[in-house]
PDBQT receptor file of N, H, CA, C and O in Angstrom, charges set to zero:
ATOM      1  N   ASP A   1       4.691   0.587  16.602  1.00  0.00    +0.000 N 
ATOM      2  CA  ASP A   1       4.432   1.701  15.817  1.00  0.00    +0.000 C 
ATOM      3  C   ASP A   1       3.517   1.229  14.668  1.00  0.00    +0.000 C 
ATOM      4  O   ASP A   1       3.518   0.060  14.281  1.00  0.00    +0.000 OA
ATOM      5  N   GLN A   2       2.753   2.172  14.152  1.00  0.00    +0.000 N 
ATOM      6  H   GLN A   2       2.752   3.122  14.465  1.00  0.00    +0.000 HD
ATOM      7  CA  GLN A   2       2.023   2.021  12.799  1.00  0.00    +0.000 C 
ATOM      8  C   GLN A   2       2.803   2.670  11.798  1.00  0.00    +0.000 C 
ATOM      9  O   GLN A   2       3.459   3.703  11.930  1.00  0.00    +0.000 OA
ATOM     10  N   ALA A   3       2.654   1.897  10.694  1.00  0.00    +0.000 N 
ATOM     11  H   ALA A   3       2.121   1.057  10.587  1.00  0.00    +0.000 HD
ATOM     12  CA  ALA A   3       3.226   2.549   9.369  1.00  0.00    +0.000 C 
ATOM     13  C   ALA A   3       2.566   3.795   8.793  1.00  0.00    +0.000 C 
ATOM     14  O   ALA A   3       1.368   4.001   8.992  1.00  0.00    +0.000 OA
ATOM     15  N   LEU A   4       3.252   4.554   8.149  1.00  0.00    +0.000 N 
ATOM     16  H   LEU A   4       4.224   4.386   7.988  1.00  0.00    +0.000 HD
ATOM     17  CA  LEU A   4       2.637   5.769   7.554  1.00  0.00    +0.000 C 
ATOM     18  C   LEU A   4       2.881   5.756   6.094  1.00  0.00    +0.000 C 
ATOM     19  O   LEU A   4       4.058   5.702   5.738  1.00  0.00    +0.000 OA
ATOM     20  N   VAL A   5       1.885   5.799   5.129  1.00  0.00    +0.000 N 
ATOM     21  H   VAL A   5       0.929   5.843   5.419  1.00  0.00    +0.000 HD
ATOM     22  CA  VAL A   5       2.168   5.605   3.797  1.00  0.00    +0.000 C 
ATOM     23  C   VAL A   5       1.488   6.922   3.011  1.00  0.00    +0.000 C 
ATOM     24  O   VAL A   5       0.785   7.744   3.600  1.00  0.00    +0.000 OA
ATOM     25  N   GLU A   6       1.790   6.979   1.691  1.00  0.00    +0.000 N 
ATOM     26  H   GLU A   6       2.361   6.312   1.213  1.00  0.00    +0.000 HD
ATOM     27  CA  GLU A   6       1.275   8.168   0.943  1.00  0.00    +0.000 C 
ATOM     28  C   GLU A   6       1.104   7.426  -0.507  1.00  0.00    +0.000 C 
ATOM     29  O   GLU A   6       2.026   6.910  -1.139  1.00  0.00    +0.000 OA
ATOM     30  N   LEU A   7      -0.226   7.479  -0.888  1.00  0.00    +0.000 N 
ATOM     31  H   LEU A   7      -0.975   7.898  -0.375  1.00  0.00    +0.000 HD
ATOM     32  CA  LEU A   7      -0.635   7.189  -2.338  1.00  0.00    +0.000 C 
ATOM     33  C   LEU A   7      -0.431   8.004  -3.278  1.00  0.00    +0.000 C 
ATOM     34  O   LEU A   7      -0.630   9.214  -3.167  1.00  0.00    +0.000 OA
ATOM     35  N   LEU A   8       0.041   7.368  -4.441  1.00  0.00    +0.000 N 
ATOM     36  H   LEU A   8       0.203   6.385  -4.531  1.00  0.00    +0.000 HD
ATOM     37  CA  LEU A   8       0.017   8.330  -5.784  1.00  0.00    +0.000 C 
ATOM     38  C   LEU A   8      -0.945   7.814  -6.689  1.00  0.00    +0.000 C 
ATOM     39  O   LEU A   8      -0.802   6.665  -7.108  1.00  0.00    +0.000 OA
ATOM     40  N   THR A   9      -2.162   8.695  -7.139  1.00  0.00    +0.000 N 
ATOM     41  H   THR A   9      -2.278   9.628  -6.798  1.00  0.00    +0.000 HD
ATOM     42  CA  THR A   9      -3.074   8.017  -7.884  1.00  0.00    +0.000 C 
ATOM     43  C   THR A   9      -3.094   8.986  -9.139  1.00  0.00    +0.000 C 
ATOM     44  O   THR A   9      -3.171  10.201  -8.957  1.00  0.00    +0.000 OA
ATOM     45  N   THR A  10      -3.029   8.478 -10.339  1.00  0.00    +0.000 N 
ATOM     46  H   THR A  10      -2.966   7.491 -10.488  1.00  0.00    +0.000 HD
ATOM     47  CA  THR A  10      -3.327   9.207 -11.520  1.00  0.00    +0.000 C 
ATOM     48  C   THR A  10      -4.311   8.438 -12.475  1.00  0.00    +0.000 C 
ATOM     49  O   THR A  10      -4.243   7.216 -12.606  1.00  0.00    +0.000 OA
ATOM     50  N   SER A  11      -5.369   9.340 -13.237  1.00  0.00    +0.000 N 
ATOM     51  H   SER A  11      -5.424  10.333 -13.131  1.00  0.00    +0.000 HD
ATOM     52  CA  SER A  11      -6.288   8.772 -14.130  1.00  0.00    +0.000 C 
ATOM     53  C   SER A  11      -7.013   7.625 -13.170  1.00  0.00    +0.000 C 
ATOM     54  O   SER A  11      -7.260   6.580 -13.772  1.00  0.00    +0.000 OA
ATOM     55  N   GLY A  12      -7.333   7.656 -11.983  1.00  0.00    +0.000 N 
ATOM     56  H   GLY A  12      -7.131   8.505 -11.494  1.00  0.00    +0.000 HD
ATOM     57  CA  GLY A  12      -8.173   6.915 -11.283  1.00  0.00    +0.000 C 
ATOM     58  C   GLY A  12      -7.448   5.521 -10.887  1.00  0.00    +0.000 C 
ATOM     59  O   GLY A  12      -8.165   4.651 -10.392  1.00  0.00    +0.000 OA
ATOM     60  N   THR A  13      -6.250   5.289 -11.050  1.00  0.00    +0.000 N 
ATOM     61  H   THR A  13      -5.667   5.995 -11.452  1.00  0.00    +0.000 HD
ATOM     62  CA  THR A  13      -5.652   4.276 -10.677  1.00  0.00    +0.000 C 
ATOM     63  C   THR A  13      -4.525   4.582  -9.590  1.00  0.00    +0.000 C 
ATOM     64  O   THR A  13      -3.957   5.672  -9.529  1.00  0.00    +0.000 OA
ATOM     65  N   ILE A  14      -4.239   3.442  -8.685  1.00  0.00    +0.000 N 
ATOM     66  H   ILE A  14      -4.700   2.556  -8.735  1.00  0.00    +0.000 HD
ATOM     67  CA  ILE A  14      -3.245   3.684  -7.723  1.00  0.00    +0.000 C 
ATOM     68  C   ILE A  14      -1.951   3.256  -8.311  1.00  0.00    +0.000 C 
ATOM     69  O   ILE A  14      -1.764   2.071  -8.587  1.00  0.00    +0.000 OA
ATOM     70  N   ASP A  15      -1.086   4.128  -8.505  1.00  0.00    +0.000 N 
ATOM     71  H   ASP A  15      -1.237   5.091  -8.280  1.00  0.00    +0.000 HD
ATOM     72  CA  ASP A  15       0.269   4.037  -9.281  1.00  0.00    +0.000 C 
ATOM     73  C   ASP A  15       1.239   3.492  -8.415  1.00  0.00    +0.000 C 
ATOM     74  O   ASP A  15       1.960   2.571  -8.798  1.00  0.00    +0.000 OA
ATOM     75  N   SER A  16       1.331   3.996  -7.231  1.00  0.00    +0.000 N 
ATOM     76  H   SER A  16       0.746   4.745  -6.919  1.00  0.00    +0.000 HD
ATOM     77  CA  SER A  16       2.259   3.612  -6.026  1.00  0.00    +0.000 C 
ATOM     78  C   SER A  16       1.937   3.985  -4.652  1.00  0.00    +0.000 C 
ATOM     79  O   SER A  16       1.025   4.778  -4.418  1.00  0.00    +0.000 OA
ATOM     80  N   ILE A  17       2.481   3.572  -3.943  1.00  0.00    +0.000 N 
ATOM     81  H   ILE A  17       3.222   2.928  -4.133  1.00  0.00    +0.000 HD
ATOM     82  CA  ILE A  17       2.342   3.539  -2.369  1.00  0.00    +0.000 C 
ATOM     83  C   ILE A  17       3.764   3.735  -1.560  1.00  0.00    +0.000 C 
ATOM     84  O   ILE A  17       4.462   2.794  -1.180  1.00  0.00    +0.000 OA
ATOM     85  N   ASP A  18       4.030   4.967  -1.389  1.00  0.00    +0.000 N 
ATOM     86  H   ASP A  18       3.464   5.731  -1.698  1.00  0.00    +0.000 HD
ATOM     87  CA  ASP A  18       5.247   5.283  -0.808  1.00  0.00    +0.000 C 
ATOM     88  C   ASP A  18       5.154   5.080   0.766  1.00  0.00    +0.000 C 
ATOM     89  O   ASP A  18       4.182   5.438   1.431  1.00  0.00    +0.000 OA
ATOM     90  N   VAL A  19       6.345   4.428   1.305  1.00  0.00    +0.000 N 
ATOM     91  H   VAL A  19       7.135   4.137   0.765  1.00  0.00    +0.000 HD
ATOM     92  CA  VAL A  19       6.212   4.113   2.851  1.00  0.00    +0.000 C 
ATOM     93  C   VAL A  19       7.158   5.256   3.249  1.00  0.00    +0.000 C 
ATOM     94  O   VAL A  19       8.301   5.439   2.830  1.00  0.00    +0.000 OA
ATOM     95  N   LEU A  20       6.331   6.141   4.318  1.00  0.00    +0.000 N 
ATOM     96  H   LEU A  20       5.402   5.993   4.659  1.00  0.00    +0.000 HD
ATOM     97  CA  LEU A  20       6.965   7.311   4.795  1.00  0.00    +0.000 C 
ATOM     98  C   LEU A  20       7.535   6.834   6.143  1.00  0.00    +0.000 C 
ATOM     99  O   LEU A  20       8.673   7.194   6.444  1.00  0.00    +0.000 OA
ATOM    100  N   ASN A  21       6.868   6.096   6.928  1.00  0.00    +0.000 N 
ATOM    101  H   ASN A  21       5.944   5.803   6.684  1.00  0.00    +0.000 HD
ATOM    102  CA  ASN A  21       7.465   5.389   8.040  1.00  0.00    +0.000 C 
ATOM    103  C   ASN A  21       7.233   3.856   8.204  1.00  0.00    +0.000 C 
ATOM    104  O   ASN A  21       6.052   3.637   8.475  1.00  0.00    +0.000 OA
ATOM    105  N   GLY A  22       7.787   3.032   8.145  1.00  0.00    +0.000 N 
ATOM    106  H   GLY A  22       8.746   3.210   7.925  1.00  0.00    +0.000 HD
ATOM    107  CA  GLY A  22       7.809   1.581   8.150  1.00  0.00    +0.000 C 
ATOM    108  C   GLY A  22       7.037   0.944   9.206  1.00  0.00    +0.000 C 
ATOM    109  O   GLY A  22       6.460  -0.135   9.071  1.00  0.00    +0.000 OA
ATOM    110  N   GLY A  23       7.050   1.723  10.370  1.00  0.00    +0.000 N 
ATOM    111  H   GLY A  23       7.520   2.599  10.480  1.00  0.00    +0.000 HD
ATOM    112  CA  GLY A  23       6.455   1.070  11.581  1.00  0.00    +0.000 C 
ATOM    113  C   GLY A  23       7.306   0.014  12.195  1.00  0.00    +0.000 C 
ATOM    114  O   GLY A  23       8.488  -0.102  11.873  1.00  0.00    +0.000 OA
ATOM    115  N   THR A  24       6.737  -0.752  13.063  1.00  0.00    +0.000 N 
ATOM    116  H   THR A  24       5.777  -0.657  13.324  1.00  0.00    +0.000 HD
ATOM    117  CA  THR A  24       7.543  -1.877  13.658  1.00  0.00    +0.000 C 
ATOM    118  C   THR A  24       6.631  -3.053  14.163  1.00  0.00    +0.000 C 
ATOM    119  O   THR A  24       5.431  -2.886  14.383  1.00  0.00    +0.000 OA
ATOM    120  N   GLU A  25       7.243  -4.190  14.322  1.00  0.00    +0.000 N 
ATOM    121  H   GLU A  25       8.217  -4.325  14.143  1.00  0.00    +0.000 HD
ATOM    122  CA  GLU A  25       6.710  -5.451  14.702  1.00  0.00    +0.000 C 
ATOM    123  C   GLU A  25       5.534  -5.889  13.697  1.00  0.00    +0.000 C 
ATOM    124  O   GLU A  25       4.408  -6.144  14.122  1.00  0.00    +0.000 OA
ATOM    125  N   TYR A  26       5.853  -5.953  12.413  1.00  0.00    +0.000 N 
ATOM    126  H   TYR A  26       6.769  -5.746  12.068  1.00  0.00    +0.000 HD
ATOM    127  CA  TYR A  26       4.910  -6.440  11.445  1.00  0.00    +0.000 C 
ATOM    128  C   TYR A  26       5.455  -7.836  11.155  1.00  0.00    +0.000 C 
ATOM    129  O   TYR A  26       6.640  -8.020  10.879  1.00  0.00    +0.000 OA
ATOM    130  N   THR A  27       4.592  -8.765  11.222  1.00  0.00    +0.000 N 
ATOM    131  H   THR A  27       3.629  -8.615  11.446  1.00  0.00    +0.000 HD
ATOM    132  CA  THR A  27       4.772  -9.977  10.762  1.00  0.00    +0.000 C 
ATOM    133  C   THR A  27       3.648 -10.765  10.029  1.00  0.00    +0.000 C 
ATOM    134  O   THR A  27       2.491 -10.343  10.019  1.00  0.00    +0.000 OA
ATOM    135  N   GLY A  28       4.027 -11.952   9.398  1.00  0.00    +0.000 N 
ATOM    136  H   GLY A  28       4.966 -12.295   9.406  1.00  0.00    +0.000 HD
ATOM    137  CA  GLY A  28       2.862 -12.630   8.945  1.00  0.00    +0.000 C 
ATOM    138  C   GLY A  28       2.383 -12.274   7.496  1.00  0.00    +0.000 C 
ATOM    139  O   GLY A  28       3.153 -12.086   6.555  1.00  0.00    +0.000 OA
ATOM    140  N   ASP A  29       1.302 -12.219   7.445  1.00  0.00    +0.000 N 
ATOM    141  H   ASP A  29       0.676 -12.372   8.210  1.00  0.00    +0.000 HD
ATOM    142  CA  ASP A  29       0.329 -11.903   6.026  1.00  0.00    +0.000 C 
ATOM    143  C   ASP A  29       1.043 -10.465   5.353  1.00  0.00    +0.000 C 
ATOM    144  O   ASP A  29       1.141  -9.403   5.968  1.00  0.00    +0.000 OA
ATOM    145  N   SER A  30       1.435 -10.669   4.170  1.00  0.00    +0.000 N 
ATOM    146  H   SER A  30       1.355 -11.532   3.670  1.00  0.00    +0.000 HD
ATOM    147  CA  SER A  30       2.009  -9.564   3.421  1.00  0.00    +0.000 C 
ATOM    148  C   SER A  30       0.687  -8.937   2.682  1.00  0.00    +0.000 C 
ATOM    149  O   SER A  30       0.918  -7.936   2.003  1.00  0.00    +0.000 OA
ATOM    150  N   SER A  31      -0.338  -9.285   2.716  1.00  0.00    +0.000 N 
ATOM    151  H   SER A  31      -0.526 -10.098   3.268  1.00  0.00    +0.000 HD
ATOM    152  CA  SER A  31      -1.212  -8.672   1.975  1.00  0.00    +0.000 C 
ATOM    153  C   SER A  31      -1.629  -7.175   2.270  1.00  0.00    +0.000 C 
ATOM    154  O   SER A  31      -1.479  -6.840   3.445  1.00  0.00    +0.000 OA
ATOM    155  N   VAL A  32      -2.109  -6.250   1.436  1.00  0.00    +0.000 N 
ATOM    156  H   VAL A  32      -2.231  -6.522   0.481  1.00  0.00    +0.000 HD
ATOM    157  CA  VAL A  32      -2.794  -5.154   2.007  1.00  0.00    +0.000 C 
ATOM    158  C   VAL A  32      -4.142  -5.041   1.480  1.00  0.00    +0.000 C 
ATOM    159  O   VAL A  32      -4.536  -5.404   0.371  1.00  0.00    +0.000 OA
ATOM    160  N   LYS A  33      -4.839  -4.457   2.473  1.00  0.00    +0.000 N 
ATOM    161  H   LYS A  33      -4.519  -4.162   3.373  1.00  0.00    +0.000 HD
ATOM    162  CA  LYS A  33      -6.345  -3.915   2.180  1.00  0.00    +0.000 C 
ATOM    163  C   LYS A  33      -6.348  -2.681   1.847  1.00  0.00    +0.000 C 
ATOM    164  O   LYS A  33      -5.916  -1.809   2.602  1.00  0.00    +0.000 OA
ATOM    165  N   ILE A  34      -6.840  -2.436   0.659  1.00  0.00    +0.000 N 
ATOM    166  H   ILE A  34      -7.191  -3.143   0.046  1.00  0.00    +0.000 HD
ATOM    167  CA  ILE A  34      -7.151  -0.869   0.280  1.00  0.00    +0.000 C 
ATOM    168  C   ILE A  34      -8.464  -0.626   0.198  1.00  0.00    +0.000 C 
ATOM    169  O   ILE A  34      -9.203  -1.263  -0.551  1.00  0.00    +0.000 OA
ATOM    170  N   ILE A  35      -8.889   0.402   1.034  1.00  0.00    +0.000 N 
ATOM    171  H   ILE A  35      -8.289   0.920   1.643  1.00  0.00    +0.000 HD
ATOM    172  CA  ILE A  35     -10.182   0.954   0.982  1.00  0.00    +0.000 C 
ATOM    173  C   ILE A  35     -10.291   2.259   0.456  1.00  0.00    +0.000 C 
ATOM    174  O   ILE A  35      -9.447   3.067   0.844  1.00  0.00    +0.000 OA
ATOM    175  N   GLY A  36     -11.202   2.661  -0.393  1.00  0.00    +0.000 N 
ATOM    176  H   GLY A  36     -11.888   2.005  -0.708  1.00  0.00    +0.000 HD
ATOM    177  CA  GLY A  36     -11.401   3.880  -0.833  1.00  0.00    +0.000 C 
ATOM    178  C   GLY A  36     -12.807   3.854  -1.910  1.00  0.00    +0.000 C 
ATOM    179  O   GLY A  36     -13.754   3.071  -1.844  1.00  0.00    +0.000 OA
ATOM    180  N   ASP A  37     -12.607   4.910  -2.845  1.00  0.00    +0.000 N 
ATOM    181  H   ASP A  37     -11.838   5.546  -2.899  1.00  0.00    +0.000 HD
ATOM    182  CA  ASP A  37     -13.827   5.161  -3.650  1.00  0.00    +0.000 C 
ATOM    183  C   ASP A  37     -13.609   4.361  -4.839  1.00  0.00    +0.000 C 
ATOM    184  O   ASP A  37     -14.627   4.330  -5.530  1.00  0.00    +0.000 OA
ATOM    185  N   GLY A  38     -12.743   3.775  -5.266  1.00  0.00    +0.000 N 
ATOM    186  H   GLY A  38     -11.916   3.801  -4.705  1.00  0.00    +0.000 HD
ATOM    187  CA  GLY A  38     -12.393   2.850  -6.327  1.00  0.00    +0.000 C 
ATOM    188  C   GLY A  38     -12.566   1.460  -6.053  1.00  0.00    +0.000 C 
ATOM    189  O   GLY A  38     -13.148   1.036  -5.055  1.00  0.00    +0.000 OA
ATOM    190  N   THR A  39     -12.042   0.736  -6.968  1.00  0.00    +0.000 N 
ATOM    191  H   THR A  39     -11.569   1.081  -7.778  1.00  0.00    +0.000 HD
ATOM    192  CA  THR A  39     -12.330  -0.883  -6.845  1.00  0.00    +0.000 C 
ATOM    193  C   THR A  39     -11.122  -1.398  -7.520  1.00  0.00    +0.000 C 
ATOM    194  O   THR A  39     -10.532  -0.872  -8.463  1.00  0.00    +0.000 OA
ATOM    195  N   GLY A  40     -10.801  -2.621  -6.842  1.00  0.00    +0.000 N 
ATOM    196  H   GLY A  40     -11.280  -3.048  -6.075  1.00  0.00    +0.000 HD
ATOM    197  CA  GLY A  40      -9.883  -3.818  -7.508  1.00  0.00    +0.000 C 
ATOM    198  C   GLY A  40      -8.444  -3.479  -7.238  1.00  0.00    +0.000 C 
ATOM    199  O   GLY A  40      -7.650  -4.295  -7.705  1.00  0.00    +0.000 OA
ATOM    200  N   ALA A  41      -7.914  -2.432  -6.572  1.00  0.00    +0.000 N 
ATOM    201  H   ALA A  41      -8.559  -1.769  -6.192  1.00  0.00    +0.000 HD
ATOM    202  CA  ALA A  41      -6.489  -2.383  -6.357  1.00  0.00    +0.000 C 
ATOM    203  C   ALA A  41      -6.092  -3.159  -5.282  1.00  0.00    +0.000 C 
ATOM    204  O   ALA A  41      -6.793  -3.254  -4.275  1.00  0.00    +0.000 OA
ATOM    205  N   THR A  42      -4.882  -3.800  -5.425  1.00  0.00    +0.000 N 
ATOM    206  H   THR A  42      -4.312  -3.723  -6.244  1.00  0.00    +0.000 HD
ATOM    207  CA  THR A  42      -4.286  -4.789  -4.663  1.00  0.00    +0.000 C 
ATOM    208  C   THR A  42      -2.728  -4.439  -4.321  1.00  0.00    +0.000 C 
ATOM    209  O   THR A  42      -2.131  -3.712  -5.116  1.00  0.00    +0.000 OA
ATOM    210  N   ALA A  43      -2.103  -4.893  -3.257  1.00  0.00    +0.000 N 
ATOM    211  H   ALA A  43      -2.588  -5.483  -2.612  1.00  0.00    +0.000 HD
ATOM    212  CA  ALA A  43      -0.655  -4.618  -3.133  1.00  0.00    +0.000 C 
ATOM    213  C   ALA A  43      -0.295  -5.504  -2.211  1.00  0.00    +0.000 C 
ATOM    214  O   ALA A  43      -1.132  -6.104  -1.537  1.00  0.00    +0.000 OA
ATOM    215  N   SER A  44       1.069  -5.689  -2.078  1.00  0.00    +0.000 N 
ATOM    216  H   SER A  44       1.750  -5.202  -2.626  1.00  0.00    +0.000 HD
ATOM    217  CA  SER A  44       1.682  -6.461  -1.160  1.00  0.00    +0.000 C 
ATOM    218  C   SER A  44       2.894  -5.995  -0.463  1.00  0.00    +0.000 C 
ATOM    219  O   SER A  44       3.613  -5.152  -1.000  1.00  0.00    +0.000 OA
ATOM    220  N   LEU A  45       3.178  -6.494   0.723  1.00  0.00    +0.000 N 
ATOM    221  H   LEU A  45       2.594  -7.179   1.159  1.00  0.00    +0.000 HD
ATOM    222  CA  LEU A  45       4.334  -5.651   1.685  1.00  0.00    +0.000 C 
ATOM    223  C   LEU A  45       5.548  -6.468   1.462  1.00  0.00    +0.000 C 
ATOM    224  O   LEU A  45       5.547  -7.645   1.102  1.00  0.00    +0.000 OA
ATOM    225  N   ASP A  46       6.553  -5.753   1.704  1.00  0.00    +0.000 N 
ATOM    226  H   ASP A  46       6.553  -4.797   1.997  1.00  0.00    +0.000 HD
ATOM    227  CA  ASP A  46       7.895  -6.272   1.767  1.00  0.00    +0.000 C 
ATOM    228  C   ASP A  46       8.460  -5.946   3.188  1.00  0.00    +0.000 C 
ATOM    229  O   ASP A  46       8.893  -4.819   3.427  1.00  0.00    +0.000 OA
ATOM    230  N   ILE A  47       8.455  -6.664   3.872  1.00  0.00    +0.000 N 
ATOM    231  H   ILE A  47       8.103  -7.580   3.677  1.00  0.00    +0.000 HD
ATOM    232  CA  ILE A  47       8.667  -6.742   5.360  1.00  0.00    +0.000 C 
ATOM    233  C   ILE A  47      10.050  -7.274   5.822  1.00  0.00    +0.000 C 
ATOM    234  O   ILE A  47      10.290  -8.478   5.724  1.00  0.00    +0.000 OA
ATOM    235  N   VAL A  48      10.875  -6.491   6.273  1.00  0.00    +0.000 N 
ATOM    236  H   VAL A  48      10.680  -5.514   6.353  1.00  0.00    +0.000 HD
ATOM    237  CA  VAL A  48      12.299  -6.881   6.754  1.00  0.00    +0.000 C 
ATOM    238  C   VAL A  48      12.484  -6.520   8.256  1.00  0.00    +0.000 C 
ATOM    239  O   VAL A  48      12.557  -5.329   8.558  1.00  0.00    +0.000 OA
ATOM    240  N   GLY A  49      12.557  -7.396   9.132  1.00  0.00    +0.000 N 
ATOM    241  H   GLY A  49      12.498  -8.364   8.887  1.00  0.00    +0.000 HD
ATOM    242  CA  GLY A  49      13.021  -7.308  10.686  1.00  0.00    +0.000 C 
ATOM    243  C   GLY A  49      11.678  -6.679  11.163  1.00  0.00    +0.000 C 
ATOM    244  O   GLY A  49      11.813  -5.932  12.131  1.00  0.00    +0.000 OA
ATOM    245  N   GLY A  50      10.475  -6.817  10.712  1.00  0.00    +0.000 N 
ATOM    246  H   GLY A  50      10.366  -7.424   9.925  1.00  0.00    +0.000 HD
ATOM    247  CA  GLY A  50       9.325  -6.360  11.244  1.00  0.00    +0.000 C 
ATOM    248  C   GLY A  50       9.179  -4.967  10.888  1.00  0.00    +0.000 C 
ATOM    249  O   GLY A  50       8.514  -4.303  11.683  1.00  0.00    +0.000 OA
ATOM    250  N   VAL A  51       9.664  -4.348   9.840  1.00  0.00    +0.000 N 
ATOM    251  H   VAL A  51      10.204  -4.887   9.194  1.00  0.00    +0.000 HD
ATOM    252  CA  VAL A  51       9.613  -2.992   9.319  1.00  0.00    +0.000 C 
ATOM    253  C   VAL A  51       9.108  -3.079   7.954  1.00  0.00    +0.000 C 
ATOM    254  O   VAL A  51       9.636  -3.922   7.228  1.00  0.00    +0.000 OA
ATOM    255  N   ILE A  52       8.108  -2.298   7.449  1.00  0.00    +0.000 N 
ATOM    256  H   ILE A  52       7.679  -1.613   8.038  1.00  0.00    +0.000 HD
ATOM    257  CA  ILE A  52       7.635  -2.410   6.228  1.00  0.00    +0.000 C 
ATOM    258  C   ILE A  52       8.677  -1.603   5.259  1.00  0.00    +0.000 C 
ATOM    259  O   ILE A  52       8.731  -0.378   5.365  1.00  0.00    +0.000 OA
ATOM    260  N   GLN A  53       9.381  -2.184   4.458  1.00  0.00    +0.000 N 
ATOM    261  H   GLN A  53       9.337  -3.179   4.372  1.00  0.00    +0.000 HD
ATOM    262  CA  GLN A  53      10.355  -1.500   3.613  1.00  0.00    +0.000 C 
ATOM    263  C   GLN A  53       9.598  -1.006   2.392  1.00  0.00    +0.000 C 
ATOM    264  O   GLN A  53       9.832   0.162   2.078  1.00  0.00    +0.000 OA
ATOM    265  N   ARG A  54       8.763  -1.662   1.672  1.00  0.00    +0.000 N 
ATOM    266  H   ARG A  54       8.574  -2.610   1.926  1.00  0.00    +0.000 HD
ATOM    267  CA  ARG A  54       8.021  -1.018   0.438  1.00  0.00    +0.000 C 
ATOM    268  C   ARG A  54       6.682  -1.688   0.295  1.00  0.00    +0.000 C 
ATOM    269  O   ARG A  54       6.403  -2.770   0.812  1.00  0.00    +0.000 OA
ATOM    270  N   ILE A  55       5.980  -1.054  -0.350  1.00  0.00    +0.000 N 
ATOM    271  H   ILE A  55       6.206  -0.175  -0.769  1.00  0.00    +0.000 HD
ATOM    272  CA  ILE A  55       4.601  -1.663  -0.810  1.00  0.00    +0.000 C 
ATOM    273  C   ILE A  55       4.468  -1.794  -2.225  1.00  0.00    +0.000 C 
ATOM    274  O   ILE A  55       4.524  -0.763  -2.895  1.00  0.00    +0.000 OA
ATOM    275  N   ILE A  56       4.299  -2.904  -2.794  1.00  0.00    +0.000 N 
ATOM    276  H   ILE A  56       4.254  -3.742  -2.250  1.00  0.00    +0.000 HD
ATOM    277  CA  ILE A  56       4.121  -3.296  -4.327  1.00  0.00    +0.000 C 
ATOM    278  C   ILE A  56       2.812  -3.317  -4.612  1.00  0.00    +0.000 C 
ATOM    279  O   ILE A  56       1.992  -4.017  -4.017  1.00  0.00    +0.000 OA
ATOM    280  N   VAL A  57       2.529  -2.434  -5.675  1.00  0.00    +0.000 N 
ATOM    281  H   VAL A  57       3.195  -1.865  -6.159  1.00  0.00    +0.000 HD
ATOM    282  CA  VAL A  57       1.082  -2.293  -6.222  1.00  0.00    +0.000 C 
ATOM    283  C   VAL A  57       0.930  -3.499  -7.275  1.00  0.00    +0.000 C 
ATOM    284  O   VAL A  57       1.445  -3.315  -8.378  1.00  0.00    +0.000 OA
ATOM    285  N   THR A  58       0.331  -4.603  -7.058  1.00  0.00    +0.000 N 
ATOM    286  H   THR A  58      -0.088  -4.753  -6.162  1.00  0.00    +0.000 HD
ATOM    287  CA  THR A  58      -0.131  -5.659  -7.596  1.00  0.00    +0.000 C 
ATOM    288  C   THR A  58      -1.138  -5.594  -8.715  1.00  0.00    +0.000 C 
ATOM    289  O   THR A  58      -1.155  -6.381  -9.661  1.00  0.00    +0.000 OA
ATOM    290  N   ASN A  59      -1.937  -4.639  -8.542  1.00  0.00    +0.000 N 
ATOM    291  H   ASN A  59      -1.923  -4.000  -7.774  1.00  0.00    +0.000 HD
ATOM    292  CA  ASN A  59      -3.154  -4.431  -9.434  1.00  0.00    +0.000 C 
ATOM    293  C   ASN A  59      -3.632  -2.886  -9.218  1.00  0.00    +0.000 C 
ATOM    294  O   ASN A  59      -4.200  -2.596  -8.166  1.00  0.00    +0.000 OA
ATOM    295  N   PRO A  60      -3.420  -1.977 -10.134  1.00  0.00    +0.000 N 
ATOM    296  CA  PRO A  60      -3.577  -0.478  -9.795  1.00  0.00    +0.000 C 
ATOM    297  C   PRO A  60      -5.255  -0.119  -9.525  1.00  0.00    +0.000 C 
ATOM    298  O   PRO A  60      -5.606   0.921  -8.967  1.00  0.00    +0.000 OA
ATOM    299  N   GLY A  61      -6.190  -1.138 -10.009  1.00  0.00    +0.000 N 
ATOM    300  H   GLY A  61      -5.905  -1.983 -10.462  1.00  0.00    +0.000 HD
ATOM    301  CA  GLY A  61      -7.430  -0.949  -9.772  1.00  0.00    +0.000 C 
ATOM    302  C   GLY A  61      -8.183   0.274 -10.706  1.00  0.00    +0.000 C 
ATOM    303  O   GLY A  61      -7.649   0.688 -11.736  1.00  0.00    +0.000 OA
ATOM    304  N   GLU A  62      -9.318   0.727 -10.276  1.00  0.00    +0.000 N 
ATOM    305  H   GLU A  62      -9.751   0.391  -9.440  1.00  0.00    +0.000 HD
ATOM    306  CA  GLU A  62      -9.913   1.756 -11.227  1.00  0.00    +0.000 C 
ATOM    307  C   GLU A  62     -10.655   2.778 -10.520  1.00  0.00    +0.000 C 
ATOM    308  O   GLU A  62     -11.090   2.430  -9.423  1.00  0.00    +0.000 OA
ATOM    309  N   LYS A  63     -10.905   3.995 -10.911  1.00  0.00    +0.000 N 
ATOM    310  H   LYS A  63     -10.552   4.277 -11.803  1.00  0.00    +0.000 HD
ATOM    311  CA  LYS A  63     -11.893   4.999 -10.434  1.00  0.00    +0.000 C 
ATOM    312  C   LYS A  63     -11.698   5.350  -9.036  1.00  0.00    +0.000 C 
ATOM    313  O   LYS A  63     -12.621   5.529  -8.242  1.00  0.00    +0.000 OA
ATOM    314  N   TYR A  64     -10.414   5.443  -8.757  1.00  0.00    +0.000 N 
ATOM    315  H   TYR A  64      -9.663   5.297  -9.402  1.00  0.00    +0.000 HD
ATOM    316  CA  TYR A  64     -10.119   6.029  -7.398  1.00  0.00    +0.000 C 
ATOM    317  C   TYR A  64      -9.820   7.562  -7.634  1.00  0.00    +0.000 C 
ATOM    318  O   TYR A  64      -9.245   8.000  -8.630  1.00  0.00    +0.000 OA
ATOM    319  N   SER A  65     -10.281   8.300  -6.600  1.00  0.00    +0.000 N 
ATOM    320  H   SER A  65     -10.748   7.944  -5.790  1.00  0.00    +0.000 HD
ATOM    321  CA  SER A  65      -9.899   9.724  -6.832  1.00  0.00    +0.000 C 
ATOM    322  C   SER A  65      -8.863  10.107  -5.768  1.00  0.00    +0.000 C 
ATOM    323  O   SER A  65      -8.606   9.310  -4.866  1.00  0.00    +0.000 OA
ATOM    324  N   CYS A  66      -8.220  11.378  -5.848  1.00  0.00    +0.000 N 
ATOM    325  H   CYS A  66      -8.429  12.026  -6.581  1.00  0.00    +0.000 HD
ATOM    326  CA  CYS A  66      -7.128  11.818  -5.028  1.00  0.00    +0.000 C 
ATOM    327  C   CYS A  66      -7.549  11.947  -3.566  1.00  0.00    +0.000 C 
ATOM    328  O   CYS A  66      -6.735  12.315  -2.719  1.00  0.00    +0.000 OA
TER     329      CYS A  66
């Protein structure tokens, strides 16, 4: 199963990423690739038992739109 997430952006930054469905069978690298119209945002995954429990924004980036 693929994970389903929702982004919260305000003032052009990514403030949080909510996990709506943690998916299954995730292992290994906990980094997140964020693709959008802004730059610099980074995040990491908290994976337990192959399921994404939460996504931690480590840099909110800038110039992202909703």
